[in-house]
mmCIF file of the N, C-alpha and C atoms, coordinates in Angstrom:
data_MODEL
# 
_entry.id   MODEL 
# 
loop_
_atom_site.group_PDB 
_atom_site.id 
_atom_site.type_symbol 
_atom_site.label_atom_id 
_atom_site.label_alt_id 
_atom_site.label_comp_id 
_atom_site.label_asym_id 
_atom_site.label_entity_id 
_atom_site.label_seq_id 
_atom_site.pdbx_PDB_ins_code 
_atom_site.Cartn_x 
_atom_site.Cartn_y 
_atom_site.Cartn_z 
_atom_site.occupancy 
_atom_site.B_iso_or_equiv 
_atom_site.pdbx_formal_charge 
_atom_site.auth_seq_id 
_atom_site.auth_comp_id 
_atom_site.auth_asym_id 
_atom_site.auth_atom_id 
_atom_site.pdbx_PDB_model_num 
ATOM 1   N N  . MET A 1 1  ? 127.316 111.729 106.406 1.00 0.00 ? 1  MET A N  1 
ATOM 2   C CA . MET A 1 1  ? 125.982 111.757 107.016 1.00 0.00 ? 1  MET A CA 1 
ATOM 3   C C  . MET A 1 1  ? 125.016 111.349 105.988 1.00 0.00 ? 1  MET A C  1 
ATOM 4   N N  . THR A 1 2  ? 123.998 110.548 106.481 1.00 0.00 ? 2  THR A N  1 
ATOM 5   C CA . THR A 1 2  ? 122.993 110.020 105.564 1.00 0.00 ? 2  THR A CA 1 
ATOM 6   C C  . THR A 1 2  ? 121.905 111.075 105.377 1.00 0.00 ? 2  THR A C  1 
ATOM 7   N N  . PRO A 1 3  ? 121.472 111.217 104.218 1.00 0.00 ? 3  PRO A N  1 
ATOM 8   C CA . PRO A 1 3  ? 120.413 112.272 103.917 1.00 0.00 ? 3  PRO A CA 1 
ATOM 9   C C  . PRO A 1 3  ? 119.129 111.870 104.721 1.00 0.00 ? 3  PRO A C  1 
ATOM 10  N N  . ARG A 1 4  ? 118.305 112.868 104.986 1.00 0.00 ? 4  ARG A N  1 
ATOM 11  C CA . ARG A 1 4  ? 117.040 112.563 105.644 1.00 0.00 ? 4  ARG A CA 1 
ATOM 12  C C  . ARG A 1 4  ? 115.831 113.077 104.695 1.00 0.00 ? 4  ARG A C  1 
ATOM 13  N N  . VAL A 1 5  ? 114.975 112.158 104.475 1.00 0.00 ? 5  VAL A N  1 
ATOM 14  C CA . VAL A 1 5  ? 113.894 112.343 103.497 1.00 0.00 ? 5  VAL A CA 1 
ATOM 15  C C  . VAL A 1 5  ? 112.588 112.169 104.236 1.00 0.00 ? 5  VAL A C  1 
ATOM 16  N N  . SER A 1 6  ? 111.605 113.112 103.943 1.00 0.00 ? 6  SER A N  1 
ATOM 17  C CA . SER A 1 6  ? 110.171 112.904 104.481 1.00 0.00 ? 6  SER A CA 1 
ATOM 18  C C  . SER A 1 6  ? 109.345 112.552 103.275 1.00 0.00 ? 6  SER A C  1 
ATOM 19  N N  . ILE A 1 7  ? 108.632 111.428 103.434 1.00 0.00 ? 7  ILE A N  1 
ATOM 20  C CA . ILE A 1 7  ? 107.741 110.955 102.399 1.00 0.00 ? 7  ILE A CA 1 
ATOM 21  C C  . ILE A 1 7  ? 106.261 111.114 103.023 1.00 0.00 ? 7  ILE A C  1 
ATOM 22  N N  . VAL A 1 8  ? 105.522 111.950 102.331 1.00 0.00 ? 8  VAL A N  1 
ATOM 23  C CA . VAL A 1 8  ? 104.054 112.219 102.822 1.00 0.00 ? 8  VAL A CA 1 
ATOM 24  C C  . VAL A 1 8  ? 103.171 111.551 101.910 1.00 0.00 ? 8  VAL A C  1 
ATOM 25  N N  . ILE A 1 9  ? 102.334 110.598 102.396 1.00 0.00 ? 9  ILE A N  1 
ATOM 26  C CA . ILE A 1 9  ? 101.335 109.923 101.636 1.00 0.00 ? 9  ILE A CA 1 
ATOM 27  C C  . ILE A 1 9  ? 99.946  110.345 102.084 1.00 0.00 ? 9  ILE A C  1 
ATOM 28  N N  . LEU A 1 10 ? 99.074  110.724 101.138 1.00 0.00 ? 10 LEU A N  1 
ATOM 29  C CA . LEU A 1 10 ? 97.737  111.125 101.394 1.00 0.00 ? 10 LEU A CA 1 
ATOM 30  C C  . LEU A 1 10 ? 96.880  109.852 101.251 1.00 0.00 ? 10 LEU A C  1 
ATOM 31  N N  . SER A 1 11 ? 96.036  109.574 102.215 1.00 0.00 ? 11 SER A N  1 
ATOM 32  C CA . SER A 1 11 ? 95.211  108.258 102.162 1.00 0.00 ? 11 SER A CA 1 
ATOM 33  C C  . SER A 1 11 ? 93.816  108.648 102.149 1.00 0.00 ? 11 SER A C  1 
ATOM 34  N N  . TYR A 1 12 ? 92.974  108.004 101.338 1.00 0.00 ? 12 TYR A N  1 
ATOM 35  C CA . TYR A 1 12 ? 91.427  108.063 101.416 1.00 0.00 ? 12 TYR A CA 1 
ATOM 36  C C  . TYR A 1 12 ? 91.025  106.714 101.019 1.00 0.00 ? 12 TYR A C  1 
ATOM 37  N N  . TYR A 1 13 ? 90.715  105.966 101.849 1.00 0.00 ? 13 TYR A N  1 
ATOM 38  C CA . TYR A 1 13 ? 90.323  104.589 101.688 1.00 0.00 ? 13 TYR A CA 1 
ATOM 39  C C  . TYR A 1 13 ? 91.554  103.730 101.062 1.00 0.00 ? 13 TYR A C  1 
ATOM 40  N N  . LYS A 1 14 ? 91.272  102.650 100.333 1.00 0.00 ? 14 LYS A N  1 
ATOM 41  C CA . LYS A 1 14 ? 92.259  101.875 99.697  1.00 0.00 ? 14 LYS A CA 1 
ATOM 42  C C  . LYS A 1 14 ? 93.509  101.535 100.484 1.00 0.00 ? 14 LYS A C  1 
ATOM 43  N N  . PRO A 1 15 ? 93.373  100.905 101.629 1.00 0.00 ? 15 PRO A N  1 
ATOM 44  C CA . PRO A 1 15 ? 94.477  100.559 102.520 1.00 0.00 ? 15 PRO A CA 1 
ATOM 45  C C  . PRO A 1 15 ? 95.419  99.506  101.777 1.00 0.00 ? 15 PRO A C  1 
ATOM 46  N N  . HIS A 1 16 ? 94.961  98.684  100.865 1.00 0.00 ? 16 HIS A N  1 
ATOM 47  C CA . HIS A 1 16 ? 95.728  97.631  100.240 1.00 0.00 ? 16 HIS A CA 1 
ATOM 48  C C  . HIS A 1 16 ? 96.819  98.417  99.281  1.00 0.00 ? 16 HIS A C  1 
ATOM 49  N N  . ILE A 1 17 ? 96.418  99.558  98.737  1.00 0.00 ? 17 ILE A N  1 
ATOM 50  C CA . ILE A 1 17 ? 97.390  100.258 98.032  1.00 0.00 ? 17 ILE A CA 1 
ATOM 51  C C  . ILE A 1 17 ? 98.479  100.935 98.765  1.00 0.00 ? 17 ILE A C  1 
ATOM 52  N N  . ILE A 1 18 ? 98.005  101.511 100.013 1.00 0.00 ? 18 ILE A N  1 
ATOM 53  C CA . ILE A 1 18 ? 98.939  102.134 100.893 1.00 0.00 ? 18 ILE A CA 1 
ATOM 54  C C  . ILE A 1 18 ? 99.860  101.022 101.472 1.00 0.00 ? 18 ILE A C  1 
ATOM 55  N N  . GLU A 1 19 ? 99.367  99.880  101.726 1.00 0.00 ? 19 GLU A N  1 
ATOM 56  C CA . GLU A 1 19 ? 100.237 98.781  102.248 1.00 0.00 ? 19 GLU A CA 1 
ATOM 57  C C  . GLU A 1 19 ? 101.320 98.412  101.167 1.00 0.00 ? 19 GLU A C  1 
ATOM 58  N N  . LYS A 1 20 ? 100.951 98.374  99.895  1.00 0.00 ? 20 LYS A N  1 
ATOM 59  C CA . LYS A 1 20 ? 101.885 97.970  98.932  1.00 0.00 ? 20 LYS A CA 1 
ATOM 60  C C  . LYS A 1 20 ? 102.986 99.120  98.837  1.00 0.00 ? 20 LYS A C  1 
ATOM 61  N N  . CYS A 1 21 ? 102.559 100.378 98.873  1.00 0.00 ? 21 CYS A N  1 
ATOM 62  C CA . CYS A 1 21 ? 103.492 101.477 98.836  1.00 0.00 ? 21 CYS A CA 1 
ATOM 63  C C  . CYS A 1 21 ? 104.422 101.352 100.070 1.00 0.00 ? 21 CYS A C  1 
ATOM 64  N N  . LEU A 1 22 ? 103.955 101.134 101.263 1.00 0.00 ? 22 LEU A N  1 
ATOM 65  C CA . LEU A 1 22 ? 104.660 101.036 102.521 1.00 0.00 ? 22 LEU A CA 1 
ATOM 66  C C  . LEU A 1 22 ? 105.789 99.948  102.394 1.00 0.00 ? 22 LEU A C  1 
ATOM 67  N N  . ARG A 1 23 ? 105.286 98.827  101.945 1.00 0.00 ? 23 ARG A N  1 
ATOM 68  C CA . ARG A 1 23 ? 106.195 97.568  101.854 1.00 0.00 ? 23 ARG A CA 1 
ATOM 69  C C  . ARG A 1 23 ? 107.251 97.837  100.875 1.00 0.00 ? 23 ARG A C  1 
ATOM 70  N N  . THR A 1 24 ? 106.963 98.503  99.733  1.00 0.00 ? 24 THR A N  1 
ATOM 71  C CA . THR A 1 24 ? 107.974 98.828  98.701  1.00 0.00 ? 24 THR A CA 1 
ATOM 72  C C  . THR A 1 24 ? 108.998 99.851  99.303  1.00 0.00 ? 24 THR A C  1 
ATOM 73  N N  . LEU A 1 25 ? 108.479 100.815 100.028 1.00 0.00 ? 25 LEU A N  1 
ATOM 74  C CA . LEU A 1 25 ? 109.389 101.758 100.648 1.00 0.00 ? 25 LEU A CA 1 
ATOM 75  C C  . LEU A 1 25 ? 110.333 101.064 101.648 1.00 0.00 ? 25 LEU A C  1 
ATOM 76  N N  . ALA A 1 26 ? 109.869 100.144 102.402 1.00 0.00 ? 26 ALA A N  1 
ATOM 77  C CA . ALA A 1 26 ? 110.626 99.349  103.335 1.00 0.00 ? 26 ALA A CA 1 
ATOM 78  C C  . ALA A 1 26 ? 111.910 98.635  102.638 1.00 0.00 ? 26 ALA A C  1 
ATOM 79  N N  . MET A 1 27 ? 111.811 98.433  101.494 1.00 0.00 ? 27 MET A N  1 
ATOM 80  C CA . MET A 1 27 ? 112.891 97.891  100.747 1.00 0.00 ? 27 MET A CA 1 
ATOM 81  C C  . MET A 1 27 ? 114.052 98.821  100.333 1.00 0.00 ? 27 MET A C  1 
ATOM 82  N N  . THR A 1 28 ? 113.707 100.125 100.588 1.00 0.00 ? 28 THR A N  1 
ATOM 83  C CA . THR A 1 28 ? 114.743 101.077 100.185 1.00 0.00 ? 28 THR A CA 1 
ATOM 84  C C  . THR A 1 28 ? 116.041 101.077 101.219 1.00 0.00 ? 28 THR A C  1 
ATOM 85  N N  . GLU A 1 29 ? 117.200 101.151 100.627 1.00 0.00 ? 29 GLU A N  1 
ATOM 86  C CA . GLU A 1 29 ? 118.374 101.072 101.262 1.00 0.00 ? 29 GLU A CA 1 
ATOM 87  C C  . GLU A 1 29 ? 119.252 102.286 100.999 1.00 0.00 ? 29 GLU A C  1 
ATOM 88  N N  . GLY A 1 30 ? 120.061 102.664 102.045 1.00 0.00 ? 30 GLY A N  1 
ATOM 89  C CA . GLY A 1 30 ? 120.910 103.808 101.834 1.00 0.00 ? 30 GLY A CA 1 
ATOM 90  C C  . GLY A 1 30 ? 120.439 105.186 102.003 1.00 0.00 ? 30 GLY A C  1 
ATOM 91  N N  . VAL A 1 31 ? 119.149 105.229 102.402 1.00 0.00 ? 31 VAL A N  1 
ATOM 92  C CA . VAL A 1 31 ? 118.583 106.633 102.576 1.00 0.00 ? 31 VAL A CA 1 
ATOM 93  C C  . VAL A 1 31 ? 117.751 106.558 103.899 1.00 0.00 ? 31 VAL A C  1 
ATOM 94  N N  . GLU A 1 32 ? 117.989 107.504 104.763 1.00 0.00 ? 32 GLU A N  1 
ATOM 95  C CA . GLU A 1 32 ? 117.318 107.597 106.019 1.00 0.00 ? 32 GLU A CA 1 
ATOM 96  C C  . GLU A 1 32 ? 116.001 108.462 105.700 1.00 0.00 ? 32 GLU A C  1 
ATOM 97  N N  . TYR A 1 33 ? 114.823 107.832 106.072 1.00 0.00 ? 33 TYR A N  1 
ATOM 98  C CA . TYR A 1 33 ? 113.584 108.589 105.686 1.00 0.00 ? 33 TYR A CA 1 
ATOM 99  C C  . TYR A 1 33 ? 112.550 108.311 106.798 1.00 0.00 ? 33 TYR A C  1 
ATOM 100 N N  . GLU A 1 34 ? 111.526 109.167 106.772 1.00 0.00 ? 34 GLU A N  1 
ATOM 101 C CA . GLU A 1 34 ? 110.400 109.029 107.642 1.00 0.00 ? 34 GLU A CA 1 
ATOM 102 C C  . GLU A 1 34 ? 109.193 109.038 106.723 1.00 0.00 ? 34 GLU A C  1 
ATOM 103 N N  . VAL A 1 35 ? 108.142 108.328 107.116 1.00 0.00 ? 35 VAL A N  1 
ATOM 104 C CA . VAL A 1 35 ? 106.867 108.147 106.340 1.00 0.00 ? 35 VAL A CA 1 
ATOM 105 C C  . VAL A 1 35 ? 105.780 108.764 107.081 1.00 0.00 ? 35 VAL A C  1 
ATOM 106 N N  . VAL A 1 36 ? 105.136 109.857 106.573 1.00 0.00 ? 36 VAL A N  1 
ATOM 107 C CA . VAL A 1 36 ? 104.009 110.488 107.177 1.00 0.00 ? 36 VAL A CA 1 
ATOM 108 C C  . VAL A 1 36 ? 102.808 110.122 106.358 1.00 0.00 ? 36 VAL A C  1 
ATOM 109 N N  . VAL A 1 37 ? 101.807 109.607 106.917 1.00 0.00 ? 37 VAL A N  1 
ATOM 110 C CA . VAL A 1 37 ? 100.648 109.263 106.230 1.00 0.00 ? 37 VAL A CA 1 
ATOM 111 C C  . VAL A 1 37 ? 99.502  110.134 106.822 1.00 0.00 ? 37 VAL A C  1 
ATOM 112 N N  . VAL A 1 38 ? 98.765  110.835 105.924 1.00 0.00 ? 38 VAL A N  1 
ATOM 113 C CA . VAL A 1 38 ? 97.682  111.776 106.330 1.00 0.00 ? 38 VAL A CA 1 
ATOM 114 C C  . VAL A 1 38 ? 96.444  111.089 105.799 1.00 0.00 ? 38 VAL A C  1 
ATOM 115 N N  . ASP A 1 39 ? 95.645  110.633 106.699 1.00 0.00 ? 39 ASP A N  1 
ATOM 116 C CA . ASP A 1 39 ? 94.364  109.991 106.245 1.00 0.00 ? 39 ASP A CA 1 
ATOM 117 C C  . ASP A 1 39 ? 93.298  111.080 106.168 1.00 0.00 ? 39 ASP A C  1 
ATOM 118 N N  . ASN A 1 40 ? 92.572  110.999 105.059 1.00 0.00 ? 40 ASN A N  1 
ATOM 119 C CA . ASN A 1 40 ? 91.639  112.235 104.750 1.00 0.00 ? 40 ASN A CA 1 
ATOM 120 C C  . ASN A 1 40 ? 90.174  111.701 104.864 1.00 0.00 ? 40 ASN A C  1 
ATOM 121 N N  . GLY A 1 41 ? 89.859  111.394 106.146 1.00 0.00 ? 41 GLY A N  1 
ATOM 122 C CA . GLY A 1 41 ? 88.452  111.057 106.475 1.00 0.00 ? 41 GLY A CA 1 
ATOM 123 C C  . GLY A 1 41 ? 87.994  109.649 106.008 1.00 0.00 ? 41 GLY A C  1 
ATOM 124 N N  . SER A 1 42 ? 88.910  108.523 105.954 1.00 0.00 ? 42 SER A N  1 
ATOM 125 C CA . SER A 1 42 ? 88.439  107.318 105.536 1.00 0.00 ? 42 SER A CA 1 
ATOM 126 C C  . SER A 1 42 ? 87.613  106.674 106.561 1.00 0.00 ? 42 SER A C  1 
ATOM 127 N N  . ASP A 1 43 ? 87.017  105.475 106.261 1.00 0.00 ? 43 ASP A N  1 
ATOM 128 C CA . ASP A 1 43 ? 86.215  104.791 107.163 1.00 0.00 ? 43 ASP A CA 1 
ATOM 129 C C  . ASP A 1 43 ? 87.042  104.066 108.273 1.00 0.00 ? 43 ASP A C  1 
ATOM 130 N N  . THR A 1 44 ? 86.491  103.565 109.273 1.00 0.00 ? 44 THR A N  1 
ATOM 131 C CA . THR A 1 44 ? 87.130  103.033 110.348 1.00 0.00 ? 44 THR A CA 1 
ATOM 132 C C  . THR A 1 44 ? 87.995  101.877 109.996 1.00 0.00 ? 44 THR A C  1 
ATOM 133 N N  . ALA A 1 45 ? 87.632  101.055 109.085 1.00 0.00 ? 45 ALA A N  1 
ATOM 134 C CA . ALA A 1 45 ? 88.519  99.843  108.680 1.00 0.00 ? 45 ALA A CA 1 
ATOM 135 C C  . ALA A 1 45 ? 89.836  100.342 108.074 1.00 0.00 ? 45 ALA A C  1 
ATOM 136 N N  . THR A 1 46 ? 89.787  101.257 107.225 1.00 0.00 ? 46 THR A N  1 
ATOM 137 C CA . THR A 1 46 ? 90.983  101.910 106.724 1.00 0.00 ? 46 THR A CA 1 
ATOM 138 C C  . THR A 1 46 ? 91.921  102.546 107.784 1.00 0.00 ? 46 THR A C  1 
ATOM 139 N N  . VAL A 1 47 ? 91.199  103.214 108.684 1.00 0.00 ? 47 VAL A N  1 
ATOM 140 C CA . VAL A 1 47 ? 92.014  103.919 109.707 1.00 0.00 ? 47 VAL A CA 1 
ATOM 141 C C  . VAL A 1 47 ? 92.722  102.775 110.636 1.00 0.00 ? 47 VAL A C  1 
ATOM 142 N N  . GLU A 1 48 ? 91.964  101.793 110.957 1.00 0.00 ? 48 GLU A N  1 
ATOM 143 C CA . GLU A 1 48 ? 92.488  100.645 111.791 1.00 0.00 ? 48 GLU A CA 1 
ATOM 144 C C  . GLU A 1 48 ? 93.702  99.962  111.038 1.00 0.00 ? 48 GLU A C  1 
ATOM 145 N N  . ALA A 1 49 ? 93.562  99.817  109.755 1.00 0.00 ? 49 ALA A N  1 
ATOM 146 C CA . ALA A 1 49 ? 94.679  99.174  108.949 1.00 0.00 ? 49 ALA A CA 1 
ATOM 147 C C  . ALA A 1 49 ? 95.877  100.148 109.079 1.00 0.00 ? 49 ALA A C  1 
ATOM 148 N N  . LEU A 1 50 ? 95.642  101.406 108.869 1.00 0.00 ? 50 LEU A N  1 
ATOM 149 C CA . LEU A 1 50 ? 96.843  102.385 109.032 1.00 0.00 ? 50 LEU A CA 1 
ATOM 150 C C  . LEU A 1 50 ? 97.482  102.385 110.361 1.00 0.00 ? 50 LEU A C  1 
ATOM 151 N N  . ARG A 1 51 ? 96.605  102.267 111.369 1.00 0.00 ? 51 ARG A N  1 
ATOM 152 C CA . ARG A 1 51 ? 97.154  102.131 112.801 1.00 0.00 ? 51 ARG A CA 1 
ATOM 153 C C  . ARG A 1 51 ? 98.094  100.910 112.833 1.00 0.00 ? 51 ARG A C  1 
ATOM 154 N N  . GLY A 1 52 ? 97.574  99.809  112.204 1.00 0.00 ? 52 GLY A N  1 
ATOM 155 C CA . GLY A 1 52 ? 98.380  98.532  112.241 1.00 0.00 ? 52 GLY A CA 1 
ATOM 156 C C  . GLY A 1 52 ? 99.734  98.751  111.522 1.00 0.00 ? 52 GLY A C  1 
ATOM 157 N N  . PHE A 1 53 ? 99.755  99.462  110.426 1.00 0.00 ? 53 PHE A N  1 
ATOM 158 C CA . PHE A 1 53 ? 100.891 99.675  109.695 1.00 0.00 ? 53 PHE A CA 1 
ATOM 159 C C  . PHE A 1 53 ? 101.964 100.476 110.490 1.00 0.00 ? 53 PHE A C  1 
ATOM 160 N N  . LYS A 1 54 ? 101.334 101.511 111.304 1.00 0.00 ? 54 LYS A N  1 
ATOM 161 C CA . LYS A 1 54 ? 102.158 102.357 112.141 1.00 0.00 ? 54 LYS A CA 1 
ATOM 162 C C  . LYS A 1 54 ? 102.724 101.424 113.265 1.00 0.00 ? 54 LYS A C  1 
ATOM 163 N N  . ALA A 1 55 ? 101.943 100.556 113.874 1.00 0.00 ? 55 ALA A N  1 
ATOM 164 C CA . ALA A 1 55 ? 102.482 99.687  114.910 1.00 0.00 ? 55 ALA A CA 1 
ATOM 165 C C  . ALA A 1 55 ? 103.479 98.668  114.470 1.00 0.00 ? 55 ALA A C  1 
ATOM 166 N N  . GLU A 1 56 ? 103.414 98.361  113.159 1.00 0.00 ? 56 GLU A N  1 
ATOM 167 C CA . GLU A 1 56 ? 104.491 97.478  112.574 1.00 0.00 ? 56 GLU A CA 1 
ATOM 168 C C  . GLU A 1 56 ? 105.726 98.247  112.239 1.00 0.00 ? 56 GLU A C  1 
ATOM 169 N N  . GLY A 1 57 ? 105.719 99.607  112.299 1.00 0.00 ? 57 GLY A N  1 
ATOM 170 C CA . GLY A 1 57 ? 106.891 100.374 112.056 1.00 0.00 ? 57 GLY A CA 1 
ATOM 171 C C  . GLY A 1 57 ? 106.947 100.969 110.618 1.00 0.00 ? 57 GLY A C  1 
ATOM 172 N N  . PHE A 1 58 ? 106.011 100.689 109.761 1.00 0.00 ? 58 PHE A N  1 
ATOM 173 C CA . PHE A 1 58 ? 105.966 101.269 108.367 1.00 0.00 ? 58 PHE A CA 1 
ATOM 174 C C  . PHE A 1 58 ? 105.697 102.634 108.348 1.00 0.00 ? 58 PHE A C  1 
ATOM 175 N N  . ILE A 1 59 ? 104.994 103.238 109.280 1.00 0.00 ? 59 ILE A N  1 
ATOM 176 C CA . ILE A 1 59 ? 104.571 104.575 109.294 1.00 0.00 ? 59 ILE A CA 1 
ATOM 177 C C  . ILE A 1 59 ? 105.209 105.347 110.521 1.00 0.00 ? 59 ILE A C  1 
ATOM 178 N N  . THR A 1 60 ? 105.932 106.381 110.319 1.00 0.00 ? 60 THR A N  1 
ATOM 179 C CA . THR A 1 60 ? 106.466 107.204 111.347 1.00 0.00 ? 60 THR A CA 1 
ATOM 180 C C  . THR A 1 60 ? 105.423 108.023 112.036 1.00 0.00 ? 60 THR A C  1 
ATOM 181 N N  . THR A 1 61 ? 104.657 108.722 111.320 1.00 0.00 ? 61 THR A N  1 
ATOM 182 C CA . THR A 1 61 ? 103.624 109.575 111.804 1.00 0.00 ? 61 THR A CA 1 
ATOM 183 C C  . THR A 1 61 ? 102.241 109.415 111.099 1.00 0.00 ? 61 THR A C  1 
ATOM 184 N N  . LEU A 1 62 ? 101.252 109.136 111.789 1.00 0.00 ? 62 LEU A N  1 
ATOM 185 C CA . LEU A 1 62 ? 99.908  108.971 111.242 1.00 0.00 ? 62 LEU A CA 1 
ATOM 186 C C  . LEU A 1 62 ? 99.005  110.170 111.630 1.00 0.00 ? 62 LEU A C  1 
ATOM 187 N N  . VAL A 1 63 ? 98.481  110.896 110.641 1.00 0.00 ? 63 VAL A N  1 
ATOM 188 C CA . VAL A 1 63 ? 97.591  112.067 110.889 1.00 0.00 ? 63 VAL A CA 1 
ATOM 189 C C  . VAL A 1 63 ? 96.178  111.547 110.543 1.00 0.00 ? 63 VAL A C  1 
ATOM 190 N N  . GLU A 1 64 ? 95.229  111.554 111.460 1.00 0.00 ? 64 GLU A N  1 
ATOM 191 C CA . GLU A 1 64 ? 93.863  111.074 111.100 1.00 0.00 ? 64 GLU A CA 1 
ATOM 192 C C  . GLU A 1 64 ? 92.896  112.263 110.992 1.00 0.00 ? 64 GLU A C  1 
ATOM 193 N N  . ASN A 1 65 ? 92.737  112.769 109.796 1.00 0.00 ? 65 ASN A N  1 
ATOM 194 C CA . ASN A 1 65 ? 91.749  113.806 109.636 1.00 0.00 ? 65 ASN A CA 1 
ATOM 195 C C  . ASN A 1 65 ? 90.314  113.200 109.747 1.00 0.00 ? 65 ASN A C  1 
ATOM 196 N N  . PRO A 1 66 ? 89.363  113.888 110.320 1.00 0.00 ? 66 PRO A N  1 
ATOM 197 C CA . PRO A 1 66 ? 88.017  113.354 110.439 1.00 0.00 ? 66 PRO A CA 1 
ATOM 198 C C  . PRO A 1 66 ? 87.220  113.590 109.155 1.00 0.00 ? 66 PRO A C  1 
ATOM 199 N N  . VAL A 1 67 ? 87.633  114.486 108.324 1.00 0.00 ? 67 VAL A N  1 
ATOM 200 C CA . VAL A 1 67 ? 86.846  114.854 107.089 1.00 0.00 ? 67 VAL A CA 1 
ATOM 201 C C  . VAL A 1 67 ? 87.877  114.812 105.930 1.00 0.00 ? 67 VAL A C  1 
ATOM 202 N N  . ASN A 1 68 ? 87.324  114.557 104.731 1.00 0.00 ? 68 ASN A N  1 
ATOM 203 C CA . ASN A 1 68 ? 88.203  114.629 103.553 1.00 0.00 ? 68 ASN A CA 1 
ATOM 204 C C  . ASN A 1 68 ? 88.361  116.114 103.223 1.00 0.00 ? 68 ASN A C  1 
ATOM 205 N N  . SER A 1 69 ? 89.585  116.592 103.190 1.00 0.00 ? 69 SER A N  1 
ATOM 206 C CA . SER A 1 69 ? 89.829  118.113 102.929 1.00 0.00 ? 69 SER A CA 1 
ATOM 207 C C  . SER A 1 69 ? 90.470  118.099 101.644 1.00 0.00 ? 69 SER A C  1 
ATOM 208 N N  . MET A 1 70 ? 90.487  117.101 100.751 1.00 0.00 ? 70 MET A N  1 
ATOM 209 C CA . MET A 1 70 ? 91.177  117.086 99.472  1.00 0.00 ? 70 MET A CA 1 
ATOM 210 C C  . MET A 1 70 ? 92.591  117.330 99.622  1.00 0.00 ? 70 MET A C  1 
ATOM 211 N N  . PHE A 1 71 ? 93.306  117.450 98.518  1.00 0.00 ? 71 PHE A N  1 
ATOM 212 C CA . PHE A 1 71 ? 94.758  117.615 98.523  1.00 0.00 ? 71 PHE A CA 1 
ATOM 213 C C  . PHE A 1 71 ? 95.152  118.957 99.111  1.00 0.00 ? 71 PHE A C  1 
ATOM 214 N N  . SER A 1 72 ? 94.497  120.063 98.805  1.00 0.00 ? 72 SER A N  1 
ATOM 215 C CA . SER A 1 72 ? 95.032  121.361 99.211  1.00 0.00 ? 72 SER A CA 1 
ATOM 216 C C  . SER A 1 72 ? 94.630  121.601 100.718 1.00 0.00 ? 72 SER A C  1 
ATOM 217 N N  . GLY A 1 73 ? 93.882  120.796 101.301 1.00 0.00 ? 73 GLY A N  1 
ATOM 218 C CA . GLY A 1 73 ? 93.459  120.925 102.682 1.00 0.00 ? 73 GLY A CA 1 
ATOM 219 C C  . GLY A 1 73 ? 94.694  120.556 103.629 1.00 0.00 ? 73 GLY A C  1 
# 
């Protein structure tokens, strides 16, 4: 049985960095994983980029928080 791993990425602006991370993760072989991205109140352009990454299959679950609740939120 292949192990299942959940990768949670906190996003606050910087979609180009998230994209680099997602594309690097896509090169992973031999591990079954899901990618959960939690956006922490970014602007519309960032959220649209994240929605695009989800549509392309890079993100399993996208959580869009309306405000920045920091890491502990």
